N, C-alpha and C positions, 0 to 999 in steps of 0.2 A: 750085423757088421762086417766089415772086412774080414779077412784072414788075418789072425793074431800074428804072422810072419810079415806080414804085407806091413798089417800098423806099428808094427815094432820100428821096421827100416823107416819108414814116414815119418815117426815119434824123433828116431836118432840122428834124420837129417833135420827134421825141422830146429830140433834141440841144439845143434850143432852151427845150424845158418843162423840164427839168431842168437847166439851166443857172441859169433864172432860181429856179427852189424852190432849188438851194444856194446861189445869190447871196443869195436873200432871206435865208435864214436867218443867212447871215456877217453881213447887214449887218444885220439885227432886233438879233445877238449883239453888234454892235461899238458899233453907236447909238441901238438902241431905236426904229427906226421901226417901228410898227402895222403890225401886218397887215391885212386889210380887216375890216369891221367885224363882220361877221358870223359869218365864221370867226373872228374873235378871241372874239366873244361864247364859239362852240361852242369853242374850247380853253378859255376858263377856266371854263364851267361843267363840263367833262370833269376839269381839273385840280384843281379844286375839291373833286369826288368821291374822286378818287384819291389826292391828296396833302395831304388837311385834318386828319392824323393829323400830316404832318411839318411841317405849316406851324404848328403849332401846338406842335409841338416847338419849333422856332425860337424862337418869337414870346415861348414861356415859359421858354428856355435861361437859368439865373441866371449861370452863369459868361460872363463876358465874354470869355474867352479861348479857351472852348470852340467848336468851330464843326461845321457836317456837310459830309457830300461824296456827293451822289448818281451811284450807276453804273447805268448802263441795261445789260441784258444781253440778249443774244440767241443763240439756239445752236441748230445741228442744224436749221434750216428749210428744208435741201435745194433752195433757189432756189424754192421754193415760194410763189411775189408773187402768185398769186390764182387761182382756182376756175373755168376756163373749159370749158363744155359745149359745143362749136359746134353741136350738135343744139337747145340751148337758145334763148332772144331773150338778147339783150345787155343787157338788164335786171336777169336771173336771174345772171349773175356777181357773184362775191365779190373784194373784191380787199382780200387779207391787207396786202399790202406796205402799201397807201395808210393803213389803219387803224395799223399797228405805227409809220408815218411820224408819223400825225396824233398818237401819242399824245406821242412823243418831243419832237415839236414843242410841245403843251402844257405838258411839263416844261421847254421853254427859256422858253418866253414866262413864264410864272412867275418864271422864275428873272430876270428883266428887270428889276423893280421890286424883286428885292434879296428876294423871299418865301422862295423856293427857291434852293440855291448850283445853277451851271449844271450839268446832269447829265455824267458822263464816260460817252461811248458804245462801247462794246466787242461786238464778235462773237465768238464761241466756234470757229467753224470750223464746215465745212459747210453755207455758204450760200448755194452758189452751184450745185448740181449732185445730183440730177440731174432736178429737177422741170419740167416740161412747156415751159414758158414761157421758163425761163432756158436749157432745153437748146437748145431753136429759136434764142434770140439768142446760144449759142455757136456752133449749127451755121451764124451768117450772116454770117460774116467778119469784119473788123476792126470794120464800125459795130456788127453785132450787140453784141461783143464790149465796145466802149464803153458800149451804151448801158445792158448788164449792169450793168456796173461803175457806172455812175450811178444804175441805181434801187437798187443797195447802197447805196450812198453820196449818197441823197437826205439824210439826215440825216446831216451829215458825222461817218464812224466814225473814231473816235482809233486803234484798234488792229483789226484783222484778221486773226484767227487762221485759217491753212490748217488742211482735215480730210482725213481719209482719203476722203471725198468730193469732193473738189477733185480730189485724186491720182487717182482712179479715170476722171476724164474722160479722154477722146483728148486724146492726148499735144498735141498742134498747137493744138487747142482752147482747150486750156490755158494754154498757153505767149501763145495770141493776147489770152486775156484779163487775164495776170499783167500783160502790156506796156502795156494799157489802165488798170491799176489805177495803175500807176505814171505814165503820161501824168494820171490824171485824181487824183492825189495820196492815191489809198486805200492807205495802209500795210497791206500783206502781210506776214504774220508765220509765221514757225517757225525758232526760234532755234537747233534741234539738228539742222537738214535740213543734209546734207552731199551736195555730188552730186561724181561721179567724172569728171575729165578726160575730154573727148571721149566722152563717155558719151549725150550726147543729152539732154541734162538742163540743163546748164549757164545756159537761160535763167530756170528755175524757181527757182534759187539767187540768181543776180542780185536777181530780182525780190523776194527775202526778206532782203536783205544780204547775199548769200554770203560770203566768208572775212573780209571785212573788217568788215564789219557797219556802224551798230551794228545789233544783234538786240533791241531794244526801242525803246521810244518815251517819251519824256515831254511831258505836257500839264497844264497848269498851272490849278489852280479856286479863286476866292479866296485867291491865293497860297499855295496847297497844289501842290507839283510831286508829280505821281506817275509813275512809272516804268512802264513795263508790257511786257510780253515774254508768248510765247506756245512753247511746248513741243508736240510730237507724242510719244506713248509708244511705242515701237521695233518693238509687237508690230502696229502697224498695216501696215505694208510686207506684215506677213506672209499679209492677207489681200486682199494685190492681186495681179495676171496678172503674169507676167514683163515681160510688155510694156509694164504701168503702173507698174514699179516700177524699172525698166531705168534706170539710171545716178546713184541715189537711192542713200540711206542715211539712218541715225537714229541718231546718237550717244546716248547713255544720258544722260537729263534729269540724274542726280545727278552726272553727271559735269560737264556745263556750267552749270548754276546756278550754283555757287558765285563762280566767275570773273564770272559774268554780274551776280551780285546786288551786288557789291562796285561795279562800275561803274557800276550804277543808280544804289545808294546816295552815288556822289558828285555825281549831278548829279539826284538825287530827294529828297522827303521822306518818300514812300510808296513800297512796292513791289506791284505785284499781277501776279502770275502764272496765265498761263492754261494748262490743261492738258487736253490732248484723248485721249482713249483710247477703246475699245468699251465698251459696254456692264458687259460680266461683269468686268472691270478696272478700271474708272474710279474706282470707290471704294478699293478697295487701294490702286492705284496713287498714286492724290493724296492719301491720308492718309500713306502712307510717306514720300513727298517734304517732305511738310509737316511730318511729326515727324523726320525727320532733318537738314533742310536748314534752316541757322537765315537769319533775314534777310527770310524769306517774310511780307508784313506780310497779303495776302490773297491766299487761292489761288480762283481761278475752274475751276471742273472742268465738262467735258460728260459726259453719260450718269451724273450722280453719283445721282439716285433713278432708280429705274424708274416704268412709268405705273400699277403699283398703289400704289407711295407717292403720286405726284399726287394720284390720284384717289379717296385716303383721306385727303387732306389732311397729308400727312406730308413737308412740305416747312419744313426749314430750314437751320441750318450745322452743320456736322462741326467739331467743335474735336479740332485736333492737341494730343497729350496731351503730348508732352515740350518743342514749342518754344509752345505754345498758339496755332498761326497759324490762325484760320479760314476754312474751305473751304465754298464756298457754290458753287449750280448753276448753270449756264447754258443748263438745256436747255427754251429757250421754245417752241420747234418754231415756226409760221407764226399760232397763235393767239395768242399769248400773249407779253408783254413782262416778263422779272423786272427787277425795281429794289432796290437793295442802298443802303440809308441808313447810312451810316458815321459815328458822334459819334466824333469826335476830341479828345482831350486835348494841349495842347502841352507841360505840364510847363515844364523850365528849358530845354528841346533843340526837336527837331522833332518834328511832331506824331505822335502814335500812336493809333491805334484802342482806343479804350475799347467800343464798342458795334456790334454789327452787326446790324440789322434787314431782313433779304430777304423778298419778296415778290413773288406771283407774279400778274401782272395779265392777268385775258381782256380782251383789245382787240377782240372782234368787235362787240362794241355801242358803242365808240368812235368819235367823228368821223375821217373821209374825210381826210386830205389832198387838198386837190382838185387841186392838178399832178399829183402822181404819179397820181393815178385816173385822170386826164385821158394821160399817159403809158402807164399801162396800156391802159389802151381802145386806143387805137394798137397797141400790139404786141399783144393779142389779136384786133383784128379782122384784120391783117397771118397771127398764127397760124392763124387758121381760114381765111381765103381761102389759103392754103398748105399746111396740115397738116389741113384738115379736110372735102376734098374727099373723095369716095370713093375707094378704092384702083384701081378700074378699074372698067370698064363694068360687069361682073357681080359686085358684090361686096356682092350683098343680104344680110343674114343670114337664116336659113331659119326661126330664133326669137331671142326677147330674150337675149343674153348678158350671164350673170352674170360676176363676175370669174375662179371656176373654169373656167367657159366658155371665154374668150377663153387662159386659161395651158393649158388642154386640146389647144385648138385648134394657139396658136403651138408646142408642143410635139410635137404631131403633123407639123406643116410640118417642123419640123427631123429627124422620123423618114424622111420618104419623102423628103426633099429627100438626105438623106447615104444612103439605105439601110439604115437601121438596125432593128435591130427594139424599141431600147428609148429614149427619150428622159429625160436628167434635167439638173432645174434646180434650184438652191439657194432656197429660198424667199423669201428676201430680195431675189434679183432681181426679184420681182413688186411692184406697188404699185395698190393700190387706192385713188383720191384721190375717191370718192365719183363716178364718173361711169356706173357699173354701172347698172341693165339698159345695156347696150348696143343700141340698135333702127336701123332703117334700115340702111343700109351701113356695111362694115368702112371706117376711114379710116386714115393716117397717125397722125392725132392719136392714134386708140385704140392704135394700138401703142406708141409711143412713150413715151404714160403709162401702160402697164401693161408696160411693158419696156424703162423707163428706161435701162437702162446697154449701152454699144455692146462686148457680147462677145464675143470671138472663139468660133466653134462647134468643137468636138473631136471626130472620131472616134476611135475606141478599141475595144478589146474585154475584155470582163471575164468572167472565172469565174463559173458560177452560185455554188458558194457564196460569193463578194463580193457577188452582188446580193444573195441571199439575207441575208447582216450588213446592206447597207445599207438595205434593204427596215424595217429596224426604226423607220427615221426617214423613212417615207411620213405625212406629215400633219404632219409637223415642221418639221425643216429642209429635207425634202427634197419637191419635186414629180414627178412622172414622169409618163408615157406608156408603155402598153405592158407594165408592171412594175405587179404587184397584190398587195396583201398580203391571203388569204382566209382570216381568221382566222389561225389556224399555218402555212399554208401559203402560198408563196412564187409565182405565175406570170409568167410571161412572155407577152402574146397568146392568157390562156385555157389556155394547157399548165403542167404544173407544172415548176419549174426543173431543172434536173439538175446537180447540183455540176460533174463534170469539163467541164461542156461550154463553149467561149469564143461569147460574144453579144454581136455588133455593136452597140456603143450610141454616142450622140451626146449630147454634154453641154455647156453651156457652161466657158470658160476659167477662169473663177474655182474650178467646184466642180470640175475637172480638177486645178490648182494644190493641193487641199487644203482649200480653203475651208471656213470653219464647219466642219473636223473629220469631214465625211461620209466619203469619200472617201480612203483610203490611197495614196499615190503607187504604189506596186508592184502593186496590185491593178488599173491599165490598162494593159493591152499594147499596144503596136503603137502608143499616140496620138501626134498627129498634127492639125496645124489642119487644116480643113477649106475645101480650094479647089477647087472646083470649076472646070471648063474656061470654063463661061460669064461668071465672074467676073473681074475684074482683080487682084486678090488675096483676103484671106478676107473672106468676106461677113458681117455681123453677124446675129445673127437675126432681128432687123426687116426687113433685107434681104431675108432667104428669104421671109419673108412676104411681103413686097412682091412678088419674083418669084413665088411660088405662085399668089397671087391673080389676078396680073396673066394670069399664064399659063394659067390655068383658065379666063378670060374669054373667052369666045366658045364653048367646047366644047358642041357639043351633047349634053345629056343628057335622059333622059325617066324618068319614074315606074318603070322597070323596071330602071334602071341599080342595081348595088350602091350607088353613090355619088351623094349627093343634089343636088338644080338649087341652092338656097340652099347660102348657107357654113354650115358645123354642125360642132363641135366635134370627135364622130366621124363623123359619115354623111358629111362631106366627100371621107373615106378610105376606102381598103378596108379591112375588118376584117380582119387578117393569122390569128385564128384560122379565119376560113375560105377561107384560104389554102393552098396546101401548104408544108408546112415539108418539104424532103426532107431525108433524112440518109441519107450513104452512109458504108459500115464496110466492112472488110475485115481480113484475118489471113491467116497464113501462119505454116506449124508444119512445118521439114524437118527430117530427122536422116538422118544417116547414121554405123549403130555397126557394126565389126568385132571380134569375138573372135577371137584367136588362139589355139591351145593346142597346144602341144609336149607328150607327156608317153612319155617312153620304154619300149617293150614288154619285158617281162619274161613270158617264158613264154606269150606270145600276150594278154595282161593288160596296165594300165598299170603301171608301176613306181611310181609314187606315188598314196597315198589322198588326197593334201590336196584339198579342195572345189574351189580354186580349177584344178585340173589334171584334175578328173574330169566337167567339161563338152566339150561338143561347139564346135568352130569353127565360127562364123558369120558372114554378112555381112547387115545388115540395110539396107534403105533405106524410110524411112517420109517421106511425104506428105499435108500435109492443109489447104488452099486454101478459104476462106469470103470471096463478097464480097453485099453486102445491098444493094440499096435501098428506103427507105421512104419513102411520101410519109402525110403525116398532117393533117388539117386537123377540121373542128368535124364537118363532115358526112360526111367520107369518110377511107377508111383504105385504102392501095395497099402490099402488101408485096411485095416478090422480093427472091429469094437462092440463091443458086447456091453447092452444097458438092461440094467435090472429096476425094477420100479414095483413096489409093494406097498400098500398102504391099507389100513381098515380101522375103523370105528364103530365105538358099543356107545349107545344111550343109555347111561348105567340107572337113571331113573325108571325106564320101562321094564314092567315085568317080563322077566323072560327073555331079559334082553341078550342078544348075541351081538359078536360082531361082524360089522357088515365091511365088506369089500369096498374101498375108495379109490384103488387104483392095481392094477395088474398088469405087467407087464414084462416080455422079453423079447429082446431084439437082439438080433446078431445079423452084422454087416461086411461084406468082403470087398472091396472092389481093386481094379487091377488098373491103372491108365500106361498108356504107351507114349511115351513125352518124346520120342525119338525124332518126329518132323519137325517138330516145334524148338527142341533142339538145337537141329540143323539149322532153321532158319532165325536161329538169334533169338529167341524166346517171346517171339512178340504175340500179344494176346489172342489177337484172332485167328492164329494158325492152332487146328482143333487137332484134341490129343485122342485119339479113340481108348475109350473106357468099356468094361464087361464088370457087372456087378450083379451080387447075388444078397437077397434080404431072406432072412425067416424072421415071424414074430409068432410067440405062442403066450401062454400064463400058465400061472400057477395052479388055479383053481377055475374049473368050467364054470359059466351059471346055471343054475335048475333050467333054464329056457334055452338050453342046447342038449342035445345028446352026446357031444363029441370035444374032445380039446381041441381048441383051433391050432393048428400049423398054417399059420399063412406062407407060403415060399413065392418070391417074385423074382425073375430074372431080368438085367438090364442091359441093354445094348444100346451106346450113344456116343458122344464126343463130348470132350470138356475143355473148359477157354479158361486160361489164369489170369484174369482181370486184373489181379495185383499178386502179391508174393503169397499172402494168405488168405486170398479170393477167388475158389474157383464156382465156375457155373458150368450145368453140364445140361445137355439137352438130352432125349434118346425114347426109346421105344422099348415095353416092356412086356410081360407075360406074369400075369399072377393067377395062383390058383389056392384054397386051401384043401390042401393036401389029403387031410382027415375027414374031410367031410364025405358024408355019403351023397354018391353022383354028383360029385364037385367037377365043375368044368372048368376048363382055364379061360382067361377074359385076356385080351389084349390094347394095347392104349398108348397113349403119348407118356413121357414123363419128362420134367426140367427139374429145377431146383439149385442154390448155393451152398455152400458153405463157407464160413467165412469162419477160419481156425481162432483162437487167442492170441489177443494182440492188445499192449497198452493203449490204452484209452487216454489217461490224463495221470497226475501226480497229486495223490493229497498227503499231505502232511509227510512227504518223503518218499512214499509207498503207493505204487500205480495201482490203478484202478485199470484191470483188464475187462474184455468184452468177448464170448463167441455165441455164434448162431448161425444157426441151420432152419433150411426150408424144403420143402420136397412137395411136388403136386404133381397126383397124379390122374388120369382120367384112362378110364377103362371101359371098354363094350362101347364102343363110339356107335352111334345110330341104334344100338341095343339096349341093354342096362344104363349107360350113360350115367357110370361111375364115377363120380369128382370125390377125391381125398386130399387132405392138406394137413401135413404135419410140420410146426412150427417150434424149435425149441431157441431159448434167449439166455443167458445168462449173464452175469456182472460178478467179480470179483474184485475183493481188496484184502490185499494182506494183512492180516493181522498180526504172525508170529509164524518166523519158522513153513510149516506146511499147511498149517490152519489160517483159512479164507472166509471172511463173513461173505456170502452168496445172497444176491437176488436172483429168482428163478421165471419166468414167463413162461409157457406153454400151452401151445392150443392144437386142436384136433380140431377137423370138421369132416365129415363124411355124410354125401347125399349121393341117393338114386333115384331112376326115375321113377320105380316103381312108388316109392312115398313122396318126392317132390320135393317136401322140406329137407333143410339141413339139419343134420344133429353134430352138435358142439359141446366141445369140453375145456376149457380154460383153466386155468390154476396160476396163482401166485404164491410163490412159496419165499420165506426170508429163514435163514439162518446159518451154519456154521458148515463148513465142508472142511474134510480133512483128504488132502490129495499127495500123492508122490509119483515120482518119474525118475525116468533114466532114461539116456542116450548112448548108446553103442555105435561107434564107425566100425565099419567091415575093412578090413586092410586087405 
């Protein structure tokens, strides 16, 4: 932060200036003191331009008992007080708030001579958060909160609604602002807001009237008393995180309004109800309230018209069919002001609205309020002094950053800070306020401007099938790093997504809580707030970025490093597709089978002929275990696997029966593939990848017919071809030798085969049926021994529960030499249960 002395001076200037501004407005309204001549002339000209139709209407109104009332509406400015780019000269800044204040002051000055009624000024919410300057003030303690309130109240606001943006601000900062609002006389409204006892939100409800109230405000213009209240749609709390909505509840507006309107009617002539809702529900919600609740003279709604409506000039009044209540919009944003001219008829009693004329006024060319501008200049200077400096000594940008570049950079910081493969953020968390492209060095202002919300960071795991589902939102509601939708294929760090794999993800808490309907809460596994050891609590995304850039500063880098010198959206981080993804798998299948048969002998033969009693008694032991470790990257592949098979059988009815081996195999295999050429040429299937492979086969027990333990070692040189993501074909040459055999000689030959890694074949009863297959053929001792050897292993998997699978395996082995001439074969079909485990680790 800026040094204490400079901050105190700045606060003193702002406090004095705003006190002058507000006091001046009140004095002019009360006693008609003229403004300085130049400012008054500018205001007079602006008022003539924007108000001549209204003035004419007042002067030409023939009915003496009729009158007009002017409402000035602002809403959804999100605290956007000014556009300040600390890289540009100060004269390039644009002070939106000064122009809005200047326009409203113009209307106020015109009312002094009776030419226009004094306006009723209403703000429909989302007025103080999360734009850069307002956020800067909110983070600056009590004085910052007071100065923000003074800027909002530069033209005294008669009623200020809370909005969901205010509620999404850090709780402590929001409470500080609300306290300042009470001190400064800014009436904050949220008539249906309720706070739990000891829920930590009591100060918020106290600032909006609490349980006692009143939950409305009465103002008087030209003898007309207007009661104003504000309500928030209950669904707004759904979009907040648990921490943001802690202790808060919103009652249904339809349940609150009837009694509230009765109280308003007792003290006022007209009732105005503000309704704050999100875009998708605003029109329906406001229309439903206006149609079903009697006694509302005018409803002011946020998000009533979308951007397309406004761009195409569709801006007017929505009339409730049953009650006739007019509904108008307050979506001014920072560059407009909405005015609503109400034509009133008195009749025999209280005035009633006979005509509603809304107008959307562009204030970008309006004269600025001088004092408000001066105050904003002080704030902007302090903001640039404090937040406009480089994050670290080495915070230079390698290239100009567009909005998408900074988004990618920050999400990559999240990934590598939390050691997650995928980073996810909702698109609405980012803001483009015209500051792009960024050049020079990265600053705190850049980070907070683009990512204004203080979201917590959540780490979790998601299944591949869930990532595939949410990938449909990429480019819309969702932004991601590490997750890409390539046509119809979803990839994580360059690799196709596996449905059943759990992927480490990092995301903001808004998205983790189901915000924008992107992620279903049960799709997040083991979700928790990211709280690294170096942080006192849970750091925000912005704090992660600051720490990353600061920690990176001073680290020696060179042109040959994978990570570049300057800050880059992707170049500042390792390419995880070039780093190994380790996949560890294991399975075990063990069984013991005992068959005991007693068939009494009659005449030396079995006495019964039933098939169950004509078989031999047997004992069978079967054991199969597999271990595999696979390392995969863009340019390299390294596969290692160990297979253990053992089975033995005994005919229990045979005299002196012993167990006889029916299976005895130990096989170890390690294969390295160089995929650089293939990846360089776009991964085309016909581009070969050189491979080196070593195989070793042995046994637990040697047969009596052989005097040595077999240790068959084979080396392979060749090429692999990736026919599909899970299907590899290899061709090459091999050398084989039984190294334990006396006088054993090496033989050379050819080798080919394929490997189909496990894939989903189809779904049965909501569970996947998977298949894997492998075939390998060797031809050794060409034109000499002429040895042919073929191995094939195929297995179907059906998930039963958790890590248990029902399996059906078919294995075949064929061996033929020229000396024998006939092939020897071994085939087996096995059905059973299989326990499997697996783990995946991405190297960072």
